[in-house]
C-alpha positions, 0 to 999 in steps of 0.5 A: 478776285474769285471771291468777288465774282461768286458774291456778285453771282449770288446777288444777282440770283437774289435780284433775278426777275420773279416772272422767270421763276414763275415761267420755270414753274409753269413749264414743270406744270405743263410737263405733268399732262404729257407725262400722264398721257404717255403713261396712259398710252403705255397702259393702253398698249399693254392692254391691247397686247394682252387682248391680242395674246388672249385672242391668240391663245383661244385661236391656238387652242381651238386650232390644236383641238380641231387638228387633234380630232381630225387626226383621230378620225383619220386614224380610225381611233373615233368615229366622226362627230363623236368628239369635240375636245382633246379630252374626249379622245381616249389614248391607247391602253397599255396597262398590265404586266411586262416581263423581261425580254418580252417581244413588243406587243406581249404583256400580260394583265397577271401579276407575274409568275408564282413566287415572283412579285412584279414591280409596280410602276404608276403614270400620273399627270396630263396628256403627255403621261398618258401618251396622247398622240400615240397610236399603239400601246407599245408606243406609250411612254409608260410602256416604253419605261416598263420595258426599260425597267423590266429588261434592265432589272430582270424583274416583271413590271406592272404598269398602272396609268391614272393620268388624264388628258387635260389635267392640271396640277390641282388634279394631282391629289386625286391621282395620287390617291388612286396610285397609293391605294393600288399599292405601287412602288414607283410613281412618274409624274408628268405635268405642267402644260395645261397649267400654262394653257390655263394660266395657272400661276407657276408658284401655285402650280408648283406648290400643288406638285410639291404637296403631291410628291410629298404625299407619295413619299410619305407612302414610301413610294419613289417619285420621278417628275418630268417638269414643264416642257419649253413652249418656245419650240411649239410652232402653232403658237403665234407671236407675241403669245409664244414669247410670253408662254415661253417665259411662263414655262421657264418659270414653271419648270424652275418652281416645279424642280425646286418643289419636287426636290424639297419634297424628296422627288427626283427631277428630269428637266424636260425643257432643257434635256428634250425641248431643244431637240424638238425645234424645227422637227415636225416629225417629233410632233403629233398631227396637232403640232402641240403633243409629241408623236410616238418618236417624240415620246421615245426621246422623252423616255430616253431622258427620263430613263436613268431617274426611273431606273435609279427609282426602281433600284431603291424600291428593290433594295427596300424590298431586300431589306424587308425580306432579309429579316426573319419571318418572326422578326418581321412579324414582331415589328409589325405587331407589338407584343401582348406585354408592350400593348398592355404597358402602352395601355396602362401608360395611356390610362395613367396619363389621361388621369393626370399620372394619378392611376398607378399600374395594376399591382403584381399578382400574389403567388399562390403559395404565399399567404398575405399577412398584415405585415406583407401589405404594400405600404404607400411608399412601395407602390409603383410611382407614375413614373415607373409605368411603361413609357410610350417609348417602350412600344414599337415606334412607327419607324420600327415597323416594316416600311413599304 
């Protein structure tokens, strides 16, 4: 019975009106323009939203710069009309040598007392590295960190600042060259905010940061990086732009952390440790509502302090490892012996000649007279494998590290 019903349904399907199938196909074709119109509407809305956010970004940047310039004029840092952008406003200069237990405001530009070398600390990065928004040198993050390290380790700390207001990750390599030329021991990098405002892709910015960290580590410089802050706490940024840059800042901070770790640096996640405390706290922001105030920088320094102290201790241990060796041993490790250099040069010459140049024969003693039978036979000559190998010379790892 059931089988007969199924067979009848199949026969009915075979004898269905062809017009009904054409109607179904026509419906499908009619739905195609509607779907295309919907896709076009979505694309148009997205383009409109992007245009709106671009306008918001430009208006926000202009408002921030105007507020910063007005605040600098009001504080007497610059005369009216002398600056139109953040990069035109110089932050206070706090570079110098800081001693343990020194009172605020007391720093010297010398290199420490006789016989006592100062640990060298350098600040690289953008406006937050140089302390834009601070009014006094003692409020700068570099000065706060230098005093912390000097008091904790009982040793003078020499501060050097090579960061620049408005810098992006693309400028880090140039700052690294300046830091390495100054012979620093610990580097602190604060970067990322201008990569967001400049719409630099997070991956590209992180790769540049990782290259800068790797270059410093090759110079035996300890590196601490404060990653990009959370833009979601910056009130002057309107919606929907704030939602976009918040996600962007999170992505950049994550990519930065991975790149720095891979290059051998230490990471301080500012967006997770510090930024949440800024929400709804205008007192932690400068007058422009974008940069930290002196109180805001103090919070960031408190988060960075443990990592910077660890880096300073590592640098001091490296000093101790070098100084604990006798002077003659350090001299031998820095400069190979004459015999080693001679062997190395002979080996290099043999290698250049394809191994066919034998080493110089030993000098005959004056008491022995060379007889025909005493001449060296071909089988007795030193083979190329007997020449001094490159491993006999002082390897780079045996030289005194920084």
